[in-house]
N, CA, C and O of each residue as an XYZ file, in Angstrom:
904
protein
N      12.860      6.729    -14.234
C      11.643      6.727    -14.209
C      10.880      6.550    -15.337
O      11.413      7.129    -16.284
N       9.711      5.917    -15.682
C       9.341      5.565    -17.326
C       8.251      6.991    -17.099
O       7.927      7.713    -16.156
N       8.051      6.922    -18.022
C       6.525      8.049    -18.421
C       6.125      7.906    -19.405
O       6.944      7.759    -20.312
N       5.058      7.886    -19.642
C       4.303      7.801    -20.528
C       3.290      8.764    -20.668
O       2.391      9.054    -19.879
N       3.653      9.388    -22.184
C       2.704     10.346    -22.398
C       1.351     10.321    -23.293
O       1.447     10.215    -24.516
N       0.385     10.399    -22.804
C      -1.059     10.496    -23.540
C      -1.125     11.951    -24.078
O      -0.377     12.911    -23.897
N      -2.055     11.829    -24.666
C      -2.189     13.674    -25.250
C      -3.164     14.337    -23.809
O      -3.176     15.496    -23.395
N      -3.816     13.299    -23.356
C      -4.056     14.539    -21.855
C      -4.060     14.126    -20.673
O      -4.445     14.889    -19.787
N      -3.549     12.564    -20.309
C      -2.853     12.180    -19.238
C      -1.849     11.469    -19.283
O      -1.664     10.565    -20.097
N      -0.862     11.926    -18.125
C       0.249     11.641    -17.809
C       0.759     10.549    -16.703
O       0.704     10.824    -15.504
N       1.133      9.606    -17.056
C       1.341      8.579    -16.098
C       2.858      8.326    -16.080
O       3.691      8.135    -16.966
N       2.912      8.406    -14.564
C       4.514      8.504    -14.418
C       4.479      6.689    -13.610
O       3.522      6.118    -13.087
N       6.294      6.070    -13.856
C       6.166      4.868    -13.422
C       7.854      4.864    -12.687
O       8.753      5.489    -13.248
N       8.036      4.296    -11.748
C       9.377      4.603    -11.050
C      10.306      3.019    -10.776
O       9.852      2.073    -10.132
N      11.599      3.055    -11.409
C      12.051      2.219    -11.957
C      12.262      1.370    -10.456
O      12.253      0.141    -10.522
N      12.424      1.938     -9.297
C      13.033      1.416     -7.643
C      11.429      0.410     -7.309
O      11.529     -0.484     -6.468
N      10.353      0.581     -7.846
C       9.560      0.225     -7.831
C       8.348     -1.107     -8.399
O       7.506     -1.885     -7.950
N       9.080     -0.619     -9.854
C       9.066     -1.693    -11.343
C       9.831     -2.730    -10.608
O       9.314     -3.802    -10.294
N      11.086     -2.415    -10.327
C      11.965     -3.874    -10.123
C      11.308     -4.617     -9.320
O      11.702     -5.783     -9.355
N      10.696     -4.475     -8.803
C       9.769     -5.311     -7.591
C       9.041     -6.123     -8.336
O       8.647     -7.045     -7.622
N       8.608     -6.248     -9.607
C       8.144     -7.137    -10.497
C       7.052     -7.754    -10.013
O       6.332     -6.974     -9.390
N       6.638     -8.912    -10.065
C       5.323     -9.388     -9.511
C       4.629     -8.893     -8.204
O       3.521     -9.375     -7.971
N       5.159     -7.967     -7.305
C       4.679     -7.949     -6.125
C       3.601     -6.573     -5.802
O       2.758     -6.461     -4.911
N       3.950     -5.710     -6.771
C       3.078     -4.538     -6.972
C       3.007     -3.811     -8.491
O       3.928     -3.624     -9.286
N       1.801     -3.523     -8.585
C       1.734     -2.422     -9.562
C       1.586     -1.162     -9.155
O       1.292     -0.952     -7.978
N       1.808      0.147    -10.275
C       2.072      1.534     -9.272
C       1.965      2.543    -10.337
O       2.375      2.227    -11.453
N       1.429      3.808    -10.128
C       1.440      4.749    -11.435
C       1.132      6.324    -10.614
O       0.364      6.467     -9.663
N       1.774      7.177    -11.126
C       1.360      8.441    -10.926
C       1.150      9.559    -11.743
O       1.974     10.079    -12.494
N       0.116      9.855    -11.568
C      -0.936     10.258    -12.886
C      -0.374     12.016    -12.195
O      -0.376     12.390    -11.022
N       0.012     12.701    -13.325
C      -0.048     14.202    -13.404
C      -1.048     14.902    -14.088
O      -2.165     14.385    -14.111
N      -0.884     15.900    -14.610
C      -1.612     16.738    -14.929
C      -2.703     16.432    -15.650
O      -2.157     15.739    -16.509
N      -3.949     16.436    -15.963
C      -4.753     15.999    -17.048
C      -4.955     17.200    -17.717
O      -5.654     18.049    -17.164
N      -4.452     17.435    -18.847
C      -4.770     18.577    -19.817
C      -5.857     19.063    -19.633
O      -6.799     18.276    -19.734
N      -6.195     20.599    -19.279
C      -7.373     21.131    -19.864
C      -8.863     20.604    -18.946
O     -10.006     20.945    -19.248
N      -8.509     19.762    -17.860
C      -9.356     19.619    -17.059
C      -8.943     19.534    -15.766
O      -7.792     19.161    -15.540
N      -9.795     19.858    -14.743
C      -9.982     19.819    -13.387
C      -9.134     20.542    -12.481
O      -8.707     20.119    -11.407
N      -8.829     22.187    -13.242
C      -8.418     23.398    -12.234
C      -9.467     24.029    -11.149
O     -10.639     24.147    -11.506
N      -9.251     24.258    -10.413
C     -10.036     25.417     -9.418
C      -9.746     25.118     -7.876
O      -8.945     24.359     -7.331
N     -10.732     26.030     -7.367
C     -10.545     26.355     -5.775
C     -11.160     25.066     -4.976
O     -10.721     24.745     -3.872
N     -12.042     24.472     -5.522
C     -12.815     23.488     -4.658
C     -12.599     22.010     -4.967
O     -13.246     21.481     -5.872
N     -11.483     21.152     -4.060
C     -11.059     20.520     -4.148
C     -12.107     19.004     -4.494
O     -11.822     18.123     -5.304
N     -13.396     19.067     -3.572
C     -14.436     18.037     -4.444
C     -14.794     18.247     -6.027
O     -14.624     17.465     -6.962
N     -15.144     19.080     -6.019
C     -15.270     19.309     -7.451
C     -14.190     18.934     -8.492
O     -14.536     18.213     -9.428
N     -12.675     19.442     -8.395
C     -12.138     19.128     -8.863
C     -11.466     17.201     -9.306
O     -11.047     16.650    -10.324
N     -11.683     16.837     -8.046
C     -11.564     15.545     -8.221
C     -13.087     15.002     -8.850
O     -13.182     13.963     -9.504
N     -13.890     15.622     -8.628
C     -14.785     14.620     -9.571
C     -14.951     15.235    -10.900
O     -15.894     14.825    -11.578
N     -14.148     16.198    -11.405
C     -13.749     16.345    -13.228
C     -12.848     15.744    -13.395
O     -12.461     15.720    -14.563
N     -12.041     14.953    -12.374
C     -10.432     14.545    -12.596
C     -10.767     12.889    -12.901
O     -10.133     12.178    -13.680
N     -12.067     12.433    -11.977
C     -12.409     11.037    -11.604
C     -12.190     10.136    -12.849
O     -11.303      9.285    -12.924
N     -13.163     10.439    -13.889
C     -12.830      9.668    -14.909
C     -11.609      9.600    -15.658
O     -11.398      8.607    -16.354
N     -11.113     10.162    -15.622
C      -9.161     10.327    -15.999
C      -8.260      9.323    -15.425
O      -7.562      8.420    -15.888
N      -8.554      9.862    -14.076
C      -8.023      8.750    -12.921
C      -8.604      7.630    -13.378
O      -7.954      7.035    -14.237
N      -9.997      6.999    -12.948
C      -9.970      6.072    -12.946
C      -9.594      4.959    -14.605
O      -9.449      3.737    -14.591
N      -9.522      5.863    -15.854
C      -9.116      5.300    -16.603
C      -8.016      4.569    -16.492
O      -7.807      3.402    -16.824
N      -7.004      5.742    -15.756
C      -5.607      5.131    -15.683
C      -5.665      3.694    -14.658
O      -4.877      2.784    -14.914
N      -6.694      3.546    -13.429
C      -6.576      2.032    -12.519
C      -6.999      1.188    -13.366
O      -6.568      0.057    -13.145
N      -7.961      1.316    -14.632
C      -8.749      0.397    -15.463
C      -7.427     -0.420    -16.277
O      -7.111     -1.609    -16.310
N      -6.904      0.660    -16.827
C      -4.943      0.142    -17.540
C      -4.155     -0.675    -16.723
O      -3.361     -1.546    -17.081
N      -4.596     -0.129    -15.016
C      -3.517     -1.054    -14.562
C      -4.386     -2.565    -14.644
O      -3.765     -3.557    -14.261
N      -5.185     -2.669    -14.920
C      -6.461     -3.845    -14.671
C      -7.387     -3.708    -13.436
O      -8.326     -4.474    -13.218
N      -7.167     -3.045    -12.937
C      -8.463     -3.242    -11.647
C      -9.734     -2.519    -12.078
O      -9.763     -2.048    -13.215
N     -10.917     -2.373    -11.174
C     -11.943     -1.882    -11.789
C     -11.350     -0.376    -10.294
O     -10.460     -0.184     -9.465
N     -12.871      0.415    -10.947
C     -12.695      2.028     -9.688
C     -12.791      1.544     -8.591
O     -12.224      1.981     -7.589
N     -13.606      0.467     -8.644
C     -14.366      0.399     -7.235
C     -13.119     -0.499     -6.349
O     -13.449     -0.897     -5.232
N     -11.911     -0.766     -6.769
C     -10.815     -1.274     -5.911
C     -10.256     -0.181     -5.451
O      -9.440     -0.360     -4.547
N     -10.443      0.903     -5.795
C      -9.750      1.859     -4.979
C      -9.827      2.627     -3.619
O     -11.028      2.807     -3.414
N      -9.386      2.950     -3.002
C      -9.300      3.284     -1.612
C      -8.619      4.495     -1.356
O      -7.405      4.577     -1.542
N      -9.157      5.248     -1.029
C      -8.641      6.802     -0.799
C      -8.850      7.253      0.669
O      -9.855      6.973      1.322
N      -7.818      7.966      1.113
C      -7.733      8.937      2.248
C      -8.573     10.576      2.499
O      -8.746     11.328      1.539
N      -8.863     10.809      3.397
C      -9.402     11.752      3.728
C      -8.418     12.807      3.436
O      -8.748     13.799      2.787
N      -7.148     12.630      3.913
C      -6.033     13.954      3.685
C      -6.390     14.978      4.662
O      -6.814     15.992      4.108
N      -6.359     15.039      5.872
C      -6.433     16.419      6.764
C      -5.004     16.750      6.999
O      -4.926     17.704      7.773
N      -4.208     16.447      6.733
C      -2.576     17.047      6.730
C      -2.190     16.340      8.225
O      -1.703     16.934      9.188
N      -2.428     15.381      8.171
C      -1.930     14.908      9.896
C      -0.875     13.516      9.388
O      -0.566     13.433      8.199
N      -0.483     12.695     10.180
C       0.533     11.505     10.527
C      -0.297     10.804     10.863
O       0.101     10.351     11.936
N      -1.565     10.252     10.567
C      -2.578      9.027     10.692
C      -2.635      8.160      9.849
O      -2.833      8.461      8.672
N      -2.469      6.817     10.268
C      -2.240      6.054      9.116
C      -3.688      4.873      9.531
O      -4.054      4.575     10.668
N      -4.278      4.392      8.237
C      -5.423      3.495      8.496
C      -5.088      2.176      7.449
O      -5.000      2.285      6.226
N      -4.914      0.842      8.262
C      -4.783     -0.042      7.496
C      -6.473     -0.353      6.663
O      -7.570      0.095      6.998
N      -6.181     -1.110      5.713
C      -7.692     -0.679      5.103
C      -7.162     -2.441      3.958
O      -6.063     -2.925      3.687
N      -8.473     -2.828      3.642
C      -8.374     -4.003      3.006
C      -9.797     -3.893      1.935
O     -10.377     -2.822      1.754
N     -10.168     -5.026      1.366
C     -11.051     -4.958     -0.012
C     -12.218     -5.263      0.843
O     -12.745     -5.879     -0.083
N     -12.911     -5.353      1.603
C     -14.315     -5.138      2.615
C     -14.560     -4.096      2.893
O     -15.734     -3.828      2.640
N     -13.837     -3.060      3.453
C     -13.719     -1.580      4.260
C     -14.746     -0.676      3.447
O     -15.632     -0.940      2.634
N     -14.270      0.466      3.988
C     -14.427      2.051      3.482
C     -13.891      2.039      1.865
O     -12.995      1.373      1.346
N     -14.712      2.942      1.350
C     -13.748      3.165      0.008
C     -12.927      4.809      0.229
O     -12.042      5.267     -0.494
N     -13.369      5.273      1.095
C     -12.977      6.465      1.712
C     -12.230      6.944      3.267
O     -13.049      7.552      3.956
N     -11.446      6.856      3.652
C     -11.241      6.847      5.075
C     -11.037      7.995      5.596
O      -9.981      8.563      5.315
N     -11.788      8.499      6.297
C     -11.764      9.927      7.400
C     -10.150      9.616      8.046
O      -9.453      8.610      8.175
N      -9.995     11.148      8.377
C      -8.948     11.697      9.094
C      -8.061     10.943      8.932
O      -7.621     10.581     10.023
N      -7.444     10.410      7.930
C      -5.963     10.017      8.249
C      -5.129     10.511      6.618
O      -5.712     11.146      5.739
N      -4.146     10.188      6.561
C      -3.054     11.058      5.602
C      -2.364      9.498      4.738
O      -1.613      9.744      3.794
N      -2.537      8.479      4.958
C      -1.847      7.296      4.866
C      -2.701      6.110      4.730
O      -3.396      5.767      5.686
N      -2.713      5.281      3.343
C      -3.187      3.930      3.796
C      -2.379      2.655      3.455
O      -1.689      2.490      2.449
N      -2.601      1.717      4.544
C      -1.464      0.573      4.393
C      -2.485     -0.726      4.238
O      -3.429     -1.055      4.956
N      -1.863     -1.451      2.835
C      -2.625     -2.697      2.926
C      -1.993     -4.147      2.477
O      -1.194     -4.094      1.542
N      -2.235     -5.284      2.981
C      -1.908     -6.573      2.800
C      -2.361     -7.420      2.243
O      -2.148     -8.631      2.300
N      -3.434     -6.471      1.297
C      -4.467     -7.944      0.423
C      -4.458     -7.064     -0.717
O      -4.572     -5.840     -0.777
N      -4.297     -7.957     -1.627
C      -4.109     -7.725     -3.058
C      -5.226     -7.738     -3.612
O      -6.138     -8.484     -3.253
N      -5.319     -6.742     -4.760
C      -5.786     -5.829     -5.247
C      -6.662     -4.639     -4.868
O      -7.413     -4.071     -5.661
N      -6.516     -4.348     -3.726
C      -7.026     -3.123     -3.239
C      -5.805     -1.917     -3.412
O      -4.710     -1.851     -2.852
N      -6.486     -0.923     -4.487
C      -5.909     -0.023     -4.678
C      -5.700      1.543     -3.994
O      -6.525      2.447     -3.864
N      -4.421      1.488     -3.659
C      -4.418      2.864     -3.200
C      -4.270      3.731     -3.672
O      -3.384      3.865     -4.516
N      -5.219      4.838     -3.260
C      -4.883      6.334     -4.151
C      -4.534      7.357     -2.987
O      -4.998      7.298     -1.848
N      -3.635      8.312     -3.468
C      -3.112      9.335     -2.550
C      -3.472     10.658     -3.237
O      -3.311     10.608     -4.457
N      -3.873     11.709     -2.812
C      -3.909     12.929     -3.987
C      -2.660     13.920     -3.552
O      -2.169     13.833     -2.427
N      -2.129     14.983     -4.650
C      -1.160     15.645     -4.229
C      -0.793     17.175     -5.046
O      -0.671     17.096     -6.269
N      -0.706     17.859     -4.723
C      -0.593     18.937     -5.566
C       0.651     19.923     -4.997
O       0.831     21.133     -5.137
N       1.198     19.200     -4.506
C       2.775     19.999     -4.229
C       3.588     18.818     -2.612
O       4.768     18.762     -2.264
N       2.626     18.234     -2.137
C       2.870     17.350     -0.953
C       3.261     16.124     -1.719
O       2.766     15.649     -2.741
N       4.346     15.695     -0.926
C       5.125     14.454     -1.780
C       4.051     13.214     -1.510
O       3.344     12.829     -0.579
N       4.317     12.858     -2.737
C       3.189     11.103     -2.566
C       4.781     10.274     -2.403
O       5.895     10.558     -2.844
N       4.219      9.025     -1.469
C       5.194      8.175     -0.941
C       4.690      7.040     -0.744
O       3.780      6.932      0.078
N       5.247      5.732     -1.579
C       4.869      4.542     -1.405
C       6.117      4.107     -0.699
O       7.217      4.650     -0.798
N       5.797      3.019      0.053
C       6.821      2.193      1.210
C       6.101      0.556      0.943
O       4.888      0.358      1.003
N       6.900     -0.280      0.711
C       6.040     -1.393      0.402
C       7.435     -2.353      0.947
O       8.600     -2.035      0.709
N       7.009     -3.583      1.724
C       8.187     -4.493      2.048
C       7.636     -5.636      1.081
O       6.538     -6.174      1.224
N       8.656     -5.961     -0.034
C       8.316     -7.124     -1.021
C       8.365     -8.703     -0.257
O       7.996     -9.775     -0.736
N       8.748     -8.521      0.619
C       8.803     -9.994      0.843
C       7.641    -10.530      2.109
O       7.557    -11.717      2.422
N       6.928     -9.617      2.645
C       5.951    -10.025      3.641
C       4.892     -9.382      2.646
O       3.821     -9.535      3.233
N       4.662     -8.782      1.518
C       4.095     -8.029      0.776
C       2.500     -7.317      1.114
O       1.304     -7.584      1.004
N       3.386     -6.272      1.581
C       2.747     -5.097      2.311
C       3.021     -3.704      2.114
O       4.150     -3.223      2.209
N       1.609     -2.824      1.741
C       2.009     -1.595      0.964
C       1.842     -0.876      1.797
O       0.965     -1.215      2.591
N       2.418      0.196      2.014
C       1.562      1.765      2.337
C       1.704      2.923      1.162
O       2.647      2.913      0.371
N       0.675      3.907      1.140
C       0.582      4.676      0.041
C       0.517      6.223      1.007
O      -0.494      6.368      1.694
N       1.164      6.898      1.028
C       1.321      8.427      1.787
C       1.149      9.326      1.193
O       1.409      9.434     -0.005
N       0.443     10.573      2.245
C       0.791     11.856      1.858
C       1.474     12.526      2.807
O       1.287     12.443      4.020
N       2.424     13.320      2.135
C       3.375     13.827      2.919
C       3.777     16.004      2.549
O       4.440     16.833      1.926
N       2.886     15.793      3.393
C       2.886     17.591      3.038
C       3.375     17.756      4.121
O       3.593     16.846      4.921
N       3.750     19.594      4.397
C       4.439     20.073      5.672
C       4.059     19.250      7.533
O       4.804     18.734      8.366
N       2.648     19.495      7.497
C       2.298     18.908      8.574
C       2.547     17.636      9.153
O       2.939     17.302     10.271
N       2.151     16.847      7.886
C       2.494     15.212      8.066
C       3.702     15.032      7.925
O       4.012     14.546      9.013
N       4.636     15.091      7.307
C       6.181     15.329      7.748
C       6.685     15.636      8.753
O       7.521     14.938      9.327
N       6.336     16.567      9.093
C       6.426     17.072     10.575
C       6.186     16.212     11.549
O       6.896     16.148     12.553
N       5.061     15.395     11.320
C       4.444     14.482     12.136
C       4.998     12.997     11.826
O       4.391     11.978     12.157
N       6.272     13.014     11.126
C       6.509     11.587     10.509
C       5.790     10.566     10.005
O       6.057      9.388     10.239
N       5.092     10.851      9.476
C       3.865     10.394      8.710
C       4.615      8.547      8.422
O       4.175      7.513      8.924
N       5.929      8.698      7.384
C       6.632      7.848      7.132
C       6.861      6.509      8.315
O       6.585      5.310      8.285
N       7.503      7.407      9.321
C       8.227      6.716     10.462
C       6.662      5.780     10.959
O       6.743      4.554     11.041
N       5.593      6.341     11.197
C       4.606      6.096     11.626
C       4.123      4.850     10.944
O       3.749      3.841     11.541
N       4.154      4.972      9.927
C       3.775      4.216      8.551
C       4.286      2.667      8.745
O       3.631      1.626      8.710
N       5.741      2.891      8.972
C       6.530      1.934      8.732
C       6.653      1.162     10.094
O       7.010     -0.013     10.173
N       6.290      2.023     11.236
C       5.918      1.323     12.620
C       4.781      0.461     12.579
O       4.805     -0.693     13.006
N       3.793      1.009     12.071
C       2.411      0.174     11.784
C       2.851     -1.247     11.023
O       2.455     -2.328     11.461
N       3.548     -1.164     10.060
C       3.303     -2.438      9.301
C       4.420     -3.407     10.064
O       4.514     -4.632      9.980
N       5.125     -2.610     10.727
C       6.044     -3.733     11.164
C       5.346     -4.365     12.540
O       5.661     -5.493     12.919
N       4.351     -3.532     13.274
C       3.920     -4.268     14.580
C       2.540     -4.996     13.825
O       2.083     -6.063     14.234
N       2.111     -4.437     12.966
C       0.659     -4.994     12.997
C       0.582     -6.438     11.400
O      -0.354     -7.172     11.084
N       2.166     -6.285     10.696
C       2.478     -7.752      9.840
C       3.914     -7.810      9.880
O       4.581     -8.180      8.914
N       4.416     -7.440     11.015
C       5.591     -8.378     11.052
C       6.824     -7.904      9.902
O       7.729     -8.657      9.543
N       6.678     -6.820      9.537
C       7.705     -6.123      8.457
C       8.945     -5.941      8.993
O       8.969     -5.592     10.173
N       9.967     -6.088      8.432
C      11.295     -5.856      8.398
C      11.630     -4.129      8.036
O      11.601     -3.973      6.815
N      11.818     -3.315      8.502
C      12.318     -2.311      7.847
C      13.663     -2.391      6.644
O      13.804     -1.756      5.599
N      14.493     -3.382      7.248
C      15.770     -3.391      6.251
C      15.253     -4.472      5.161
O      15.941     -5.481      5.011
N      14.064     -4.309      4.386
C      13.574     -5.067      3.311
C      12.957     -4.166      2.612
O      12.698     -4.443      1.441
N      12.454     -2.488      3.311
C      11.621     -2.135      2.530
C      11.978     -1.563      1.479
O      13.187     -1.714      1.307
N      11.439     -0.910      0.604
C      11.654     -0.142     -0.446
C      10.592      1.261     -0.525
O       9.393      1.357     -0.786
N      11.635      2.263     -0.175
C      10.307      3.540     -0.250
C      10.953      4.657     -1.431
O      12.137      4.951     -1.594
N      10.022      5.045     -2.009
C       9.990      6.047     -3.269
C       9.403      7.316     -3.197
O       8.274      7.355     -3.687
N       9.733      8.127     -2.838
C       9.442      9.916     -3.043
C       8.776     10.167     -4.714
O       9.467     10.240     -5.730
N       7.664     10.243     -4.666
C       7.281     11.188     -6.019
C       7.767     12.289     -5.891
O       8.475     12.702     -4.972
N       7.217     13.100     -7.305
C       7.190     14.634     -7.239
C       6.402     15.563     -6.468
O       5.183     15.396     -6.441
N       6.996     16.645     -5.755
C       6.789     17.438     -4.797
C       7.682     18.792     -4.710
O       8.870     18.893     -5.017
N       6.788     19.847     -4.198
C       7.586     21.010     -4.302
C       8.768     20.802     -3.629
O       8.781     19.760     -2.973
N       9.988     21.625     -3.582
C      11.254     21.474     -2.962
C      11.922     23.011     -2.905
O      11.310     23.838     -3.582
N      13.127     23.507     -2.166
C      13.521     24.467     -2.055
C      14.284     25.147     -3.412
O      15.432     24.732     -3.567
N      14.031     25.672     -3.948
C      13.917     27.486     -3.137
C      12.161     27.718     -2.925
O      11.529     28.584     -2.319
N      11.789     26.679     -3.617
C      10.329     27.163     -3.698
C       9.089     27.060     -2.299
O       7.993     27.619     -2.258
N       9.624     26.291     -1.408
C       9.079     25.657     -0.512
C      10.022     26.006      0.442
O      11.158     26.143     -0.013
N       9.845     26.242      1.973
C      10.645     26.538      2.914
C      11.390     25.167      3.971
O      12.262     25.169      4.841
N      10.731     24.347      3.500
C      11.158     22.637      4.313
C      11.387     22.005      3.111
O      10.493     22.036      2.266
N      12.303     21.504      2.908
C      12.639     20.249      1.985
C      12.202     19.070      2.449
O      12.963     18.269      2.992
N      10.839     18.840      2.262
C       9.638     17.765      2.583
C      10.358     16.091      2.045
O      10.148     15.131      2.787
N      10.998     15.932      1.030
C      12.045     14.985      0.415
C      12.960     14.816      1.416
O      12.844     13.790      2.087
N      13.796     15.538      1.663
C      15.030     15.444      2.381
C      14.214     14.676      4.094
O      14.380     13.534      4.522
N      13.652     15.427      4.510
C      12.967     14.674      5.572
C      12.576     13.589      5.621
O      12.873     12.780      6.500
N      11.638     13.337      4.417
C      11.007     12.005      4.515
C      12.274     10.708      4.140
O      12.010      9.508      4.220
N      13.252     11.096      3.848
C      14.554     10.281      3.588
C      15.166     10.023      5.138
O      15.349      8.938      5.690
N      15.364     11.079      5.541
C      15.713     10.853      7.001
C      14.910      9.841      7.914
O      15.435      8.892      8.496
N      13.627     10.153      7.961
C      12.847      9.362      8.760
C      12.618      7.857      8.145
O      12.626      7.085      9.104
N      12.470      7.329      7.242
C      12.702      6.706      6.725
C      14.113      5.396      7.342
O      13.986      4.262      7.803
N      15.344      6.234      7.064
C      16.557      5.670      7.376
C      16.397      5.420      9.037
O      16.872      4.362      9.449
N      15.726      6.366     10.077
C      15.517      6.395     10.877
C      14.982      5.325     11.554
O      15.359      4.872     12.635
N      13.720      4.796     10.575
C      13.033      4.134     11.178
C      13.655      2.329     10.826
O      13.103      1.318     11.260
N      14.676      2.354     10.109
C      15.450      1.459     10.086
C      15.413      0.996      8.286
O      15.718     -0.179      8.081
N      15.096      1.765      7.148
C      15.174      1.663      6.040
C      16.251      1.603      5.716
O      16.849      2.489      6.328
N      17.276      0.777      4.744
C      18.572      1.086      3.986
C      18.832      2.342      3.436
O      18.071      2.663      2.523
N      19.718      3.154      3.753
C      19.342      4.489      2.701
C      19.462      4.019      1.044
O      19.188      4.800      0.133
N      19.858      2.795      0.854
C      20.049      3.004     -0.465
C      18.310      2.346     -1.412
O      17.805      2.169     -2.521
N      18.071      2.227      0.036
C      16.195      1.586     -0.436
C      15.478      3.057     -0.450
O      14.258      2.999     -0.299
N      15.810      3.837     -0.543
C      15.377      4.870     -0.132
C      15.459      5.975     -1.578
O      16.454      6.655     -1.825
N      14.188      5.966     -2.432
C      14.559      6.732     -3.716
C      13.928      7.623     -3.875
O      12.764      7.672     -3.477
N      14.479      8.525     -4.463
C      13.920     10.272     -4.537
C      13.377     10.621     -6.414
O      14.201     10.313     -7.275
N      12.761     10.902     -6.620
C      12.592     11.209     -8.111
C      13.072     12.414     -8.301
O      13.375     12.859     -9.408
N      13.153     12.897     -7.448
C      13.754     14.645     -7.645
C      13.347     15.500     -8.508
O      14.144     16.213     -9.118
N      11.947     15.559     -8.699
C      10.894     16.351     -9.387
C      10.724     17.638     -8.182
O      10.504     17.667     -6.971
N      10.915     18.454     -9.052
C       9.384     19.741     -8.448
C       8.482     20.194     -9.138
O       8.450     20.681    -10.268
N       7.529     19.942     -8.150
C       6.360     20.621     -9.019
C       6.066     21.520     -9.228
O       5.357     21.802    -10.194
N       6.597     22.493     -8.214
C       6.710     23.913     -8.504
C       7.064     24.660     -9.498
O       6.550     25.679     -9.959
N       8.527     23.724     -9.964
C       9.581     24.473    -10.894
C       9.595     23.339    -12.035
O      10.557     23.410    -12.800
N       8.947     22.612    -12.195
C       8.647     22.076    -13.643
C       7.669     22.230    -14.317
O       6.623     22.845    -14.107
N       8.171     21.413    -15.496
C       6.777     21.775    -16.535
C       5.717     22.053    -16.171
O       5.558     21.211    -15.287
N       4.303     22.980    -16.210
C       3.279     23.066    -15.668
C       2.300     22.371    -16.656
O       1.115     22.377    -16.322
N       2.649     21.755    -17.862
C       1.573     20.902    -18.523
C       1.983     19.668    -18.226
O       1.705     18.798    -19.052
N       2.849     19.211    -16.809
C       3.151     17.924    -16.931
C       2.756     17.772    -14.938
O       2.588     16.755    -14.264
N       2.729     19.222    -14.537
C       2.499     18.498    -12.780
C       1.399     19.752    -12.275
O       1.452     20.818    -12.888
N       0.472     19.601    -11.219
C      -0.171     20.742    -10.594
C       0.843     20.913     -9.640
O       1.590     20.121     -9.066
N       0.642     22.589     -9.592
C       1.475     22.763     -7.819
C       0.440     24.304     -7.520
O       0.094     25.359     -8.051
N       0.303     23.525     -6.333
C      -0.954     24.044     -5.630
C      -0.387     25.876     -5.536
O      -1.013     26.867     -5.913
N       1.186     25.793     -4.805
C       1.179     27.010     -4.696
C       1.479     28.059     -6.287
O       0.891     29.102     -6.576
N       2.340     27.499     -6.926
C       2.584     28.243     -7.995
C       1.144     29.060     -8.585
O       1.046     30.202     -9.033
N      -0.173     27.737     -8.349
C      -1.029     28.475     -8.824
C      -2.026     28.761     -8.120
O      -3.220     28.579     -8.360
N      -1.310     29.410     -6.859
C      -2.480     29.834     -5.858
C      -3.637     29.300     -5.709
O      -4.762     29.793     -5.791
N      -3.181     27.948     -5.417
C      -4.656     27.384     -4.838
C      -5.973     26.959     -5.811
O      -6.942     26.306     -5.426
N      -5.729     27.572     -7.357
C      -6.674     27.354     -8.211
C      -5.897     26.402     -9.172
O      -5.243     26.720    -10.165
N      -6.134     25.073     -8.614
C      -5.442     23.866     -9.709
C      -5.932     22.799     -9.577
O      -7.008     22.921     -8.992
N      -5.573     21.195     -9.960
C      -6.085     20.124     -9.830
C      -5.539     19.322     -8.814
O      -5.264     19.784     -7.706
N      -5.364     18.128     -9.132
C      -5.085     16.794     -8.178
C      -4.606     16.317     -9.002
O      -5.077     16.389    -10.137
N      -3.016     15.376     -8.595
C      -2.152     14.171     -9.054
C      -2.952     13.225     -8.118
O      -3.634     13.560     -7.150
N      -2.737     12.003     -8.591
C      -2.743     11.245     -8.077
C      -1.839      9.628     -7.414
O      -2.044      8.764     -8.267
N      -1.214      9.195     -6.564
C      -0.338      8.119     -6.712
C      -1.037      7.161     -6.097
O      -1.576      7.090     -4.992
N      -0.903      6.240     -7.254
C      -1.740      4.706     -7.076
C      -0.980      3.575     -6.481
O       0.167      3.467     -6.915
N      -1.296      2.833     -5.719
C      -0.306      1.542     -5.494
C      -1.241      0.289     -5.451
O      -2.299      0.603     -4.906
N      -1.217     -1.042     -5.844
C      -1.931     -2.070     -5.489
C      -0.828     -3.170     -5.429
O       0.085     -3.275     -6.248
N      -1.082     -4.160     -4.106
C      -0.082     -5.676     -4.326
C      -0.936     -6.604     -5.167
O      -2.138     -6.801     -4.989
N      -0.185     -7.144     -6.092
C      -0.737     -8.242     -7.080
C      -1.058     -9.461     -6.622
O      -1.489    -10.316     -7.396
């Protein structure tokens, strides 16, 4: 894992995704120091938008290229492209086969998950909290990638980002994600977990909804096909 330490914004990148080279770019934006803490999610995201937008521009894309999901704590995913909506209602995961479409998922204890088939050049970015994980959002996204684009799960790479973990949460979300990915046909060696617990880690680096009792900010997982 590579971590960029800015004065206000911290961005992480993961070796398994970096190894894909020219297939995709990604980033996980952690806490923006001094910005974006509150009970109102929409207000928090508005406060954080300039900082998250700066990271997108740093990746080489305009903020208008970003597509986000409503995130209703379900297991539905949507396939998106450059000409569609910028914010997709009713889903917790996004899939694209178009280059230059930046997928964005917000989290603050739930697990961000990247799923990519580098041969077919298809990418999913998912929000996997308790209910989404119980609904097997990862397995559902993989099935959609197979059925819609002919992807092969045996070629896929899965990366799990920072998330709350036991003993701070009753369910081991990352462990369940790994199990579901392997059950869907992904090679166990191609499922990577950064191992970071948002609740237990440095509060200067990660927001945690549970630790901060709802008065928190939102981190964002970004992914884009090159």
